N, C-alpha and C positions, 0 to 999 in steps of 0.2 A: 807390329801389334802382337804377332805370335810370340816374338821374343820377349816382349814385356810380360805377356801372360805366363810364359814359362818361368820367367824370373820370379813372378809373384807366387806361383805354385811352389817353386823351390824354396822361397823364403818362408812360406807358411809351413812347409814340410820340415824345414830346419828348426823353426820355432816350436812346432809340435814335438819334434824329437827331443829338443832341449827340455821342454816341460816334462815329457815322459821320463827322460833320463833323470830329471831332478826329483821326481816323485819317488816315494819309498813306502813299502808296506811294513808297518811295525806292529809286532805282537808282544803281549806280556800278560802277566797275571798279578792282580792287586790283592794283597792279603793283609790281615791284621797282624801287626808285629806281636810276637809272644805267644799267640794261639794258633797262627796259620789259618784262621777262619777266613774264607773268601769274602770279599766286600762287593756284592752285586750292586750295580747302580752307581758306582764311582765315576766321576767325570774325568775324562782324559782329553785334554785340549792341547793342540799344537800351539806353542807359545808365540804370541804376537799375531795370532789369527783367530778366526771364529770356527775353525775346523776342529771338530771334536766328536767323540763317541762316548758311550757308557759301557761299563763292564757287564758281562752276563752273569748267570747264576753262580758260576764258579769263579768269578772275578776276572775272567779272561776278556781281552779286548784285541781288536784288530783295527788299525787306523791307517788310512792312506794319506801320508803327509805331502805337503806341497814342496818340501825340500828333501834332499837325500840325507841331510844331517840337520840337527837342531836340538830343540828341547821340548819335552812334554811336561805339562803341568797337570798333576793328578791330585784331585781333591775329593773329600767325602765328609759328610756332616759328622762332627764329633772327632775328627782326626786332623792332624797337622798336614797342611798342604805340602806336597813334595814335587820338586822339579828334577827330572832325570834327562840326561843327554842321550840321544840316539844317533847312530851312524850306520846301523845295520838293520836286519830284519827282526831279530829277537832280543827282547830285554830280559826274558826270564821272569823270576819272581820279584815283585816290587812290594816292599813292606811299608805300610803306613802306621806311624805311631799315633796312639790315641792322644788327643789333646787334653785328656784328663789325667792329671797327676794323682797317683795313688790307685789307679785301676788295676795295675799288675798284681799287687798283693791280694786284692779282692778276688780276682779271677783264679788265683792259686787256691784260695780257701774254698771258693764257691763251686769248684769242679765244673767249669764250663766245658761242655762237650764239643768236639770238633767233628764237622761233617766229613764222611768217608774215612773216618779214623776211629772215633769212639763208638763201640758196638752197642748203641742204644737208639731207641726211637725218640727223636728230638724235634721240637719246633721252636724257632727263635723269632721273637718279635722285637724290632728295633724301636728306638724312641720316636722316630719319624712316623711310623705306623700307629704308635700309641696316641700321639698328639693328633693324628688325622682322624682316628676312628673312635676314641674313647668318648668324647662329647660328655653327655650327662649320664652315661651308663655307669654302673658299678664297676669297680676295677676288675673283678673276676670276669665280667662280661666281655672284656677285650679278647678273651681266649675262646669265645663261643664257636669260632670257626676252626678250632684245633681238634684233630681226631681224638676221640675218647672223652671229650670234655662236655659236661652239661652244667651251665651256669645260669642262675636266676637271681632276681632281686628279693626273693622270698616275699615278705610282707610289704616291700616297697619303700621302707624307711631308708634314710640316708645311711649308707655304709652297711646295710643289713644283707648284702648279697652273699651268695654261697657258691661253691664250686665242687663238682664231683668229677673224679678222673678214673676212667675205666670202672665206674660203678662204686668207687670208694669215696667216702666223704672226706672233707679236709682234715678230719682227725687222723686219717691214715694216708695223708699226702703231706710230705715234708715241704713246708713253705719257708724259704730262706731269703733274707734281705742282706745282700753283701756277704753271703755265706753264714750269717747268724740265724739260727732257727727262731721262728716266731710262733710256732704252734704252742698253745697253752700247755704248760708243764704238767697240769693235773689231768686234763681230759683231751688234749690234742687239738682242740678247736682253734680256728682262726677267726678272729673278729675283725672284719675288714674295715669297720668304722674307725679302728685305731690307726689305720694307715690310709685314711681317706685322701691324703695329699700325694700319694705315691705316683699318680699319673703325671704330676708336674716334674718329678725329679728322676724318673726311671730312664736309665741309659739303654737297657735291654732287658728282656724277660725271656727266659728259656724254660720250656717244659720238657722234662725228661720223663717219658712214660715208662712204667714198670719199675724195676728195682733201681734203674739209673746208675750213675757213677758218682753218687754223693759221697763226700768224705766225712760226713757226720757219722759218729760211731753207731747210732741207732738208725737204720734205714727205714724207709717208708714201704707201704704195701702198694699203693696205686701209682706213685710217681713222685717226682720232685719238681717244685716250681722255684727256679732261681731268679730272683729279682735283683738286678745290679743297678744301683742308683748312680746318678752322676757323681763324680768326685770333683776334685778341685781342677778347674779349667786352666790350662797353661796359657791361654790367650785372653787378653783383657777384653771385656765387653759384657753385654747383658741384654736383657729384653724386658719389656713390660707387656702385659696381656690382660685381656678382659673378654668375658663371654656372657651372653644372656640366653635364656631358654624359657620353656613353658613354665607356668605356675610360679612366676616370680623368681626364677633361678637367676642368681647374679654371682659372678666370680671375677675377681681381679687380683693381680699379683705382679711380682717382679723377680728377676734373677740378675745377679751381678757377680762378675769375677774380676779379681784384681790382675790376673795374669801372673806369670812366673817371674819373680824378681831376680836380679843378679845374684842375690844371696840365697836363692833356692826356696823362697817363701811364696805361697800362693793361697788365696782364699776365695771361696765361692759361697754366696748366701742367696737363699730363695725364700719367699714368703707369699702367702695368698690368703684371701678372705673369701668365704663362700656362704651363701644363705639362700633361702627359698621357702615356698609354702609347701612343697612336696606334691607329687602327682596324686597320691592317695590322701583322702581327707584326714586331717589331724596328724600329718607327718611333717610339720614345719621343722626346719633345721638351720643350724648355724655352726660354722667351724672356722678354725684358724690353722693353717698348715705352714710348717716351717722346715728349713733344711740349712745346715751349716757344714762346710768342709774346710778344714785348715790343713795345709801340708807344708812340711819343712824338710828340705834335703839336708841331713846332718853331715854327710860326707859323700864321697863317690859311691860308697857301698851301703849306706844306711839312710832310710827315710821314715819319717813319722807322719801319719795322717790321722787327724781327729775328725770324726763325723758325728753329727747329732741331727735327729729329725723326729717329727711327731705331728700329731693332729689333735688339737683340743676341740671337742665337738659335743653338741647336744642335738637330739632329734626325737621327734614324736615317732611312735611305732604303731604298726598294725600287727599286734602279737597274736591275738586269738583268731583262728580260722573260723569260717562259717560254711554252712551248706550252700549249695548252688542256688536252691530255692530262696533262701534268706537273702543272698546277695542280689539276685535278680529282681527281688521285690522292693528294693530300695530306690529312693529318688536319685541318689548319687550314681547309681549304676554299679554293676558287679565289680568293675575294675577299680573304682575309687572308694567304695563303701568301706567303712571302718567302725567297728563297735567300741574301740578303745580310746575315745576322747569325748569331751563334752564341753559344756559352758559353765563358767564360774565367774560371777560378778561381771557378766557381759563379755568375757574374754574366753578364748580357747584355753582349755585346761586338759592335760593329757593323763589318762589312766596308765597307758604304757609309754614310757619315756626313757631314753638312754642318755647317759652323760658319762664321758670317760676321757682320760688323757693318759697316754702311754708313751712318753718320750723314750727313745733308744739312743744310747751313746756308745761309740766304740773308738778305741785307739789302736790303730794298725801300725805295725813295725815291719818294714821290709829290709832284710839283710842279704845282700848279694855276697855270699861268703867267698866265692871264687867264680871262675867262668862256668863251672859245672854245677854248682849247688847254690840253693837259695832257701832262706827260712822266712816264712811269713807268719806273723802272730797277731791275733786280734784279741784284745781284752775288752769286754763289753758289759754294759749294765743297762737295766731297764727298771723304771719305777712307775707303776700304774696305779691309778685310783679313779673310782667312779662307781657306777651302778646302774640299775634299771628299776623303774617304779613297779610296784605291785599294790594290791589293795587288800584290806581285811574287812570282812563283813559280807552281807548277802545283797545289799541294795545296788551297789555300783554296777555289778554285772547283770542285774535283773532287767528284763524288758519293761517292767512297770515304771522304772525311774528313767524314762527317756523323754526328751522334749518332742512333742508331737505324738504321732501314732507309735505304737509299740513296735519293736524290731531293732534295726540297726541305726536308729536316730541318735543324735548326740545325747550323752548322759546329762541328766539334770542335777548337777552338783549343788545348785542353790537350794533345791528341795531337800537334799540330804543334809545340808548345813543347817537348815531351819529345824529339821527333825532332831539333829544332834544337839542343838541348843535347847530344845524342849526336853531332852532327856535328863537334864540337870545332874543330880548326884549319880546317875547311872553311867555317865560318861558317853563317849561316842560309840555308836554301834558300828559305824563304818569309818575307815580312815585311809589315807594314802601313806604308804611306806615305801621303802626301797630295799632291794637286795644289794648290799654294798660289797665291793671287792677292792682290795688293794694288794699290791705285790711288790716284792723286791726280787730281782733276778740278776745274778752275776755269772759270768762265764768267761772261759778262755778257749780259743781255737788256735792251734798252732800246727803248721804243715811244713815239713822239711822235704825238699825236692832235690834229687841228685841225678844229673844226667851222666850216667856211668860211661856211656859211649854213644855213638850215633844210633845205636839200636835200642839200648836199654835205659829206661828212666824209672827210678825207684822213688817212692814217696811214703811218708809215714807221719803220723801226727797224734795230737791229743785233743779230745773234746771233753771239757769238764764244765759242769753247771751246778749252781746252787739256787734254789727257788723257795720262797715262802709266800704263800698266798693267804690273806686274811679274808674271812667271809662272815657277814652278819646281816641281820635285818634291823632296820632303823626306822623309827617313826618320823615322817616328814611333814604331815599335815593332819591335824585333828578334825578338820572340816567342821569347825564351829563348836566342837565340844571342849570340855575342860581337861579331859584325860582319856586314856584308853586302857582297858583291862585285858591283859593277855590271858587266853583261856587254855594254854598248854601247861598242864600240871607238872610236867617233867622239868620245867625251866625255873631259873631263879626269878624271872620276871612275873611268874604266875601270881595273879591277884594284886599286883602292884599297879598304882595309877601312873601310867607312862605318859611322859611329855615328849614334845618334839625334840629329836636328837637322841632319845633313849634307845638302847638295844633291846631286842626281844627275839624269841623263837629260836634263833641259832646264832652262835658265835664260836667259830673254830678257825684253826690254821691248818693248812695242808703244806707239808714240807717235802720237797723232792731234792735228792742229791744224786747226781749222775756223773759218772766218769767213764771214759772209754778211750781206747786207742785203736788205730787202724793202720794197715800197711797196704800199699798198692804198687803194682808193677805194670809197666807198659813196655812191651817188647816189639820192636819193628823188625820182623823176620826178614823182610826185603821191601822193596818199594811198593809192593802190592799188599802184603799181609801184615796185619797188626794184631797183637794179642794183648788182652787186658785181664788182670786178676787183682782182686781186693778181698781183704778179710778184716773183721773187726771183732772186738770183745768189749763188753761194757757191763757195769753194775749200776742198777737203779735202786736207791733206797727211799722208801716212803715212810712218813711219820705223820700222825695227826695229833693236834692239841685242841682240847675241848674246854670251853669256858662258860657255857650256858646250862648244861645239863646238871641239875642239882642231885640226880640219883647216883652220880659217880663219886666214889670216896677214894681218898688217897691221891696218888699222882694223877694229874690230868693230861699227861703226855703218854702216848703209846710207845711201845718199843719200835725200833726201826726195822722195817721188813724189807729184805734185800732180794733182788732178782738178778741173777747172773745170766747174761744173754750174749749172743754172738751170731755171726753170719759169715758166709763166703759167697762171692759172686765172681763170675768170669765170663769171658767171651772173646770173640775175634771178629775182625772186619777184613774182608778180602776184596780188593779192587781188581775186578776182572780185567778191566781196561780203563781208559779215561772216561768212559761213559757209564759202565755198570759196576755195581758193588753189591756184596751180600754181607750180612752179619748175623751172628747168633750170640745170645747171652743166656746164662743159666745161673740161678742163685737160690740159696736157702738160708733163712735166718730165723732166730727166735727173738721175741721182743717182750719186754715186761708189759703186763696189763696196765691200764690207767689206774689212777688212785681210787676212783669210785668203785672199782672192782676189788680193791684190797680192803678198803673201809666202806662197808656197805651202807652204813648210816653216818650222816653228817654230825650226829650228836653223841658219838661214843668214841672210845679209843681202842676198841677190840678189833683186831685184824681178822680178815677172812683167811683161815688157814688152808682153804682149798684152792686159793688163787694160784694159777700156773701161767707160765709163759705162753704167748700165742706163737704159732709157727706158720711160716709162709714158704712155699716153694713156687718158683716162677721160671718160665722159659719163654724165649722170644726168638723169632726168626724174621729177618728183614731183608728187603731188596731195594736198592736205590738206582735211579737212572738220571744221568746228567748230560745235557747237550746244550748247544748254543741257545736253543729256544725252549726246551722242555726240561723241567726238573720234577721227578716223581718218586714216591716212596710207597712201598707196601709192607705191612707188618702183621705177623700172626703172633698172638700171645696167649699164654695159659698161666693162670695164677690159682693156686690151691691154698686156701686159708684154713688152717687147722686150729682147733681149740680157741676160737674167737671168744673173748671174754664177754659174757652176758650174765650180769648179776643184777638182782633186784630185791624188792620187798613186797609184802602183802600186809594188809591191815593198816591201822593208824595208831598214833599216840603210843601208849604203853603196851598195846597189843600189836606190836610190829614184829614181823617175822621175815627171815631173809633166806634167799637161795642163791646158789652159785652154779650156773650151768656149765658143765664141761662137755667137750666133744661136739660143739656146734661148728660145723665146717661149711665153707662156701667155695664155689668154683666160679671163677671169672675167666672167660675165654672170648676171643673175638678176632676180627680182621679190620685193619685200618688202611686207608688209602688217601694220599694227598698229592696234589700236583700244582705246578705253576708253569704256565705256558705263555711265552711272549710271542703272540700271534703276529704283531707288527711292531714297528718302533713306537707306535702310539698305544696299542692295545695289549693289555696283559690279562690273562684269564687264570683264576685260581679256583681250587675246589678240593673237597675232601668228602670221604664217606667212611663211616664207622659203624660196624655191625657187631653187637655184643651178645653174648649168651651168659647171663649172670644168674646163678641159682644157688639156693641153699642146698647142701649136699648130705644132710644127716638128720636123724631124729635123736632125741636124747631125753634123759630124765635127771632130776636132781632132788635131793632131800631139802625140805623147808625146815629151818631150825629157828629156835628162839634165841634171845640174846645170850643165853647160857650155853648155847651150842647143842642143845638137845633137839633131836629130830621129832617133828610133830606132824609132818605130812610130806607129800611128794608132788613136785611139779613136773608135768610131762609136756614136751614140745614135739610137734609133728611138722617138720619144716622141709623134709627131703623133697627136692624137685620144685619147690615154690620159688617163683621169680624174685630176685632181689629188687627192692623198690627204691624210690626217691631219685632216680636219674633215668633219662632216656637211653635205652639200649641201642637204638638206631638213630643216627644223626647223619646228615650230609649238608654240605654248603657249596655254594657257587658264587664266585665274585668276578666282576668286571671292573677294570681300571683303565680309563681312556684319557690319554694326554691331549687336552684341547689345544694347548700351546706349550712352549718350552717351560713355562712356570705355572701352568694350570692343569688340573686334572679333575675328572669326575668319576665317581665309582658307585657301584651298586652291589649289594650283598644279599644273598638269600640263604636262610638257615632253617633247616627242617629238624623236628624232633618227634620221634615215634617210639613205640614199644616202651612207654613210660608208665611204670607201675607205681601206684601210690605208696608212700612210706607207711610202715607199720612196725609194731613191736613183735619181733619174731617169737618172743617168749609167751605171747598171747595165743599162739597157734596150739591150743591145748586139745585139739581133736582132729582126727583124720577126715571128719565130715564137714569141716569148715569150707565155705565157698572160696573160689580163687580171689586173689587180690584184685581190686578194681584197677583197670587200665585207663589212664588219662587219655582223652582224645588227642590224636596227632595234630600238629600244627606247623605252619611255616611262616616266616616273617621276612619282609623285605626292608632293607635299609638303603638310604641314598645319601651321598655326600659330595661336596665340592670343595676344592682347595685352590686358591689363587694367590700367587706371590707377585709382588710389585714393589716399585720404588715409591716411598713416601718421603719426598724431599731427598735427603741424603741417606735415608735409612731403608733397610730391607724390611718389608712388611708381608705378612701372610694372613689371608682371610679364610676361615674355615666355616662351612655350613653343613649341617647334617639333619636328616629326618630319620628317626627310628620308627619301625613298624609303619611304613608308608601307607599301607592300605587299611590301617586301623583294625587289624585282625583281633577278634576277641578269642582268648584262649586261656586255659588253666595251666599255670606253670608248676604249681606245687599242690600236693594233696596228701591227706592222712586217710588211710582206709579204716572203715568201721566194720562193715559186714559184707564187703565185696560189691556194693552197689553205688551208683552215682548219687542216689537219693540221700544217703547218709554220710557220704564222704565230706570231710572238712577241707576246704580249698582256699588257695590264693589265686586270683586272676592276675595275669601279667598286665603290664602297662599298655595302653593304646598308643596312638600316634603322639610322638614327642619331637621337639625340634631344638636346635641350638645354633647360635652364630657366635664366632669368636674371632678376635683380631690380636695378632702378636706383632710387635715392632721391635726389631733388634737394633742395638746401638753399640 
């Protein structure tokens, strides 16, 4: 018996030894090919088994295999699956190729920052997170947990969201889609409703705070938002999806890719339909979103990719803000109340209404000249048309013409129609019109990149654009009358009986021509130290053409007014070890003012001779920490904005006088912290805190001049030390993501906003005795979401559910200051509790 026992023990020991000897510990790092960006969360599976792990924040993995040799299957969403053989402990760096054809040339133009290498503060959001958390939010809101960001829906209409970055509005934040700038060429604004379908087709979104590493010749003040759309997928397949949400929200769509053919051709198409009643009263909306990408490999070294996308949409708006007391007194409640809609012939009729379509097309060419150099060129065009409703007359906005009690009840358009009919030969007293805008925009972006050696990479390129925007008022609805008489004596339409479709009040074109070049050098001193330097120079030419002002004689075109600008920025990143790194960047640039600071009036052709370039100095210091479980960043920044363009007018009609304020400065400084902690294999914790100190930094005076340029008065501004408004200066966020099962997770996010001062016109600070700007009450919001993936027959399916503002918190998101008090401030309340449920099926 003892001998049998000894034999059994020996057999078990030998078997155990064999198993142990057969096992192997394999390590490696999974990176994106071309950019060296780590791919956290990539799946690493021992082939033929269920044994697997996922990569950490830096793309690293360690797996104990069942055999001493074999193969690992590495996969990541949006990348081609790769199988690698192992027979030892270390595999080193493993590069996954994107499954999207045409992505390489976009990344070259779009200046994608690389972690622990590019010396900028950067946050990257992948498509998977966007599809998980966007839901019914406005596209900018997906960034609300990013340091330095304050994003709101403003009035709550579809696509009316806005974003501020480090206290700067989108006019001073460069927003680029596939490297192509989309900020309005005349005023820098970003109208997110034009890109309402972006959430469906975004591959990744990167926020570079501060001067960033943008290759656009004219840099931004607050930062750069790089949106990289999906390109042509090399793998055949597609998906159908649908989602429903509160207030009649319905969205459905599809995406399909042909895959890459043997002849090098691939195509991807995506389309969706969206509609709903809107959370706010009178904000019904409807839209069609589309995306097309075609790619052809011309040869081993040349590839063409054509991309087109857009969103045709219409939506009711809550344009006019109200006081807190007015909103709280309404039956709809302060969050839903809206004074800008009414009833006409028994149906909803909008006073404020937006309709626009702005398709964008680009043709990208990638030329791999040789092993060390590549040229990427994008030729693009955009043609936009649409507008927003406005009204003429005094009845539509009056509290007397409301259905029910006076206040914010719906407008009684039927009563106005009856009174217009009764006017007879006097015509309509009140009408609905629209401010129409159309534009043509053409541009070329070209970047040459040369890898001189293992240490030095040089880049240079061209950024050239031509833009013409047409703007006019147009009669849309006479509201029962036979005609409308324009009361502006300066116009050709004065005293004329206007019909639907006629132009009046204004009709002009703004022309912008911009050309610039940039150079950039990246020098890898050693494995730890990387240096970056970039410089640019550009010329912006403005011109205005006027067609409605009958007081102008001779040519109706202004001279071209040119502004030569340039900048330099540089920095370095030092990797202390595999865990810690520090970086610094410093930059200075001048930029041309916007067109409305050059032509102070929309109805003349006389340029403001006192307009000058704005100047910006910025410095930033950052620290990063990376380990298997924790990733964290701390950034200190300082931005000094000099000679901010502030121009305006006083008076009305023919008695209109203009001023151009010089010497208005602002200082934005602060500290930002963000982290991601993988507490367990199931639980991940994320968080951020951002504390800013943004103030105006000067007082100034300016002469007020008439149209002949003669000084008639002086405007004084006392702004030194006053807090910059319109964005929360203190924000923090905390998020939990828990994996319930291998294909299911639940998450919760909390976002806090404080030190939020109401917006105001700094040029109205005409006295040192004015009260401080009103500070909006602090608020915090909870969001909750669930994602579950499963098999639906032979198809992969994903179910998403989300609740925003779980506790139905009542808060003010936006405000205009009047006299420093809550009683007079004009505000928007944010949305209450909302929900959405969506299903996607892949085939």
